[in-house]
N, C-alpha and C positions, 0 to 999 in steps of 0.2 A: 611493602607499601611505599609508593612514591611520596615526595614531599608535599604534594597537593592532595593526596588521598586522606580522607578523614578516617579515623579509627572507628571500627564498627561499634555499635551500641546495643543496649538491651532495653526493652520495654516490658515490664511485668504487669500484666492486667490481672488484678485480684478482686475477689468479691465472692459472695455466697454462691453455691450452685444455683443455676438458672437465673443469675443476675444479668446476663447479657454479655459475658466476657467474650465468648466465641464470635458473636455478631460484631462486637467492637473490634476484635482482632482482625476479622475479615475486612471490615471497613478501613481500618488503618493500613493493612497490607495492600489494599487496592489503591489508596491514596499515595502510599510510598512507591508502589510500582509505577504510577503515573508520573512520578518524579524521577524515575530511572533507578530507584533503590529496590533491589531484590532482597527480600527478607525471608528468614526461615521462621515459621510459626511452630513453636513447640507446644503442642496441646497436650495437657496432662492425660486426658482420656486415651489418646493414641499411644503415648509413651508408656502409660501404665500397662497396656496390653503386652508390651515387649518386656518391660522391666519386672513386672509383677503380674504374670498372666492369671494367677489365682489370688487376687488381693485380699488381705485381711483387714486393711485400713486401720491397723493399730498404730500407736505412736512410733514404735521402732521402725516399722515398715515405711511409714510416711516420711520419717526422717531420712532413711536411706534413699527412698524414691526421690525426694527433692534434692538430695546431694547429687544423685545421678543426673537429674534434670539440669541442675546448674552446671555440672561438669560438661555435659553435651553443649549447653548454651555457650559456656566460656570457650570451649574448643572451637565452635563455629566463629565466635567473635574474634578469636586470635587468628583465624584464617580470613578475616575481612568480611564475614557474613553477619549483618545485623540480625537480631533475634527478637521475636515477640514471644514472651512466655504467656500462655493462656492457661492459667492454673489458679485454682482457689488458694492453695497453700494456706491452710487455715491457721497455722501458727505464724506469728510475726517473725519468729526466729528464722524460718525458712527463707523468707524474702530478704531479711536483714543479712543473712549469710551471702546471698547472691549479690546484694549491694556492695558488700565488702570485697568480693572477688572480681567484680566487673566495674571498671573505672567509670564508664559512661553508661549510667543506669538511671532509668526513669520508672518510678512506681506509679501506677494508675489504679485508683480505687473506685470500683463501681459500688456506690452507696445506694442501698435499696432495702426495703423492708422485707423481713422474712415472709410475711403474709403474701406479698407480691410474688416472691420466688416460689412459694408453695402453690400459688394459683397458676403460675406458668408451668413449672415442673415437667418439661418435655420428656425427660428420661424417667419419670416416675420415682425419682430418688427419695423425695420427701414422703410419698405414699408408702414406699417400702420401709422407710425409717419409722413411720408411725404405726405400721402394721407388724413390725418386728422382722421384716425381711432384710433389713440393713441395720447395723448397730452402732454406726459412728458417723452419721450424716452431720456435716458442719451446720450449725444453727439449730439442730435438734438434739442429738446425743453428744456431739463434740462441739467444743467452743470454736467460734470463728473470731480471730483477733484482727480487727481492722488496723490498717497502718496508722501510726501516730502522726506522721508527717508525710502524707503522700504528695508526690509532685503534681499530680493532676487528680481531681475528684470529678467523677462523672455521676450525675444523678440518674440512676437506673430506672427511676419511675417516670421521668419526663424527658430526658435528653435523647435526641435522635442519634443513632450510631454514627452517621456521617459527620454531623456537627461536632460530636464529641471527638471523633478521630481527627478532625481539623484542629481542635484545641490541643490534642496530643502532638500533632505536627508542629504547631506553634511552639510548644514547650521544648520539643527537640531542637528546633531552630534557635530559640533563645539561648539554649545551652551550647550552641554551636556543634551539635552532634550531626547535623545534616549539612 
């Protein structure tokens, strides 16, 4: 990296399943691209198919999965590629571990009611959880631990994704990550 090159950063977008994380990640990625910043979006659903093709979603597997996800993100960042983590990461410890390993880290929390997520449920995760087809859905059978001090809070009930993405851009700029 040259003296005028900024170190790559990470944005972790967390929230319940169906909270709007992927929509927000796409909006942020688009705004960053418009500024000439090419980011890698690490979406947990995509990585899970590679790391755990037959997921059990138990605590041990989730811990290993998020360690692997952070490793990949950190590797990209070390090579100058900014990363957006699009992942529920239901335990605070998963995200805190990433914050400790990645110097330029921004945590974004999509705050939303469980009822709204259940009503959206595009992947039928909550339906499967309620019907017994899934046994560890965050917010139903597994706890979701919201961040204690997120860097940016997005209201998943009312905020539009592009406006929220602009707020995240502002936070990145304020921290001199961009």
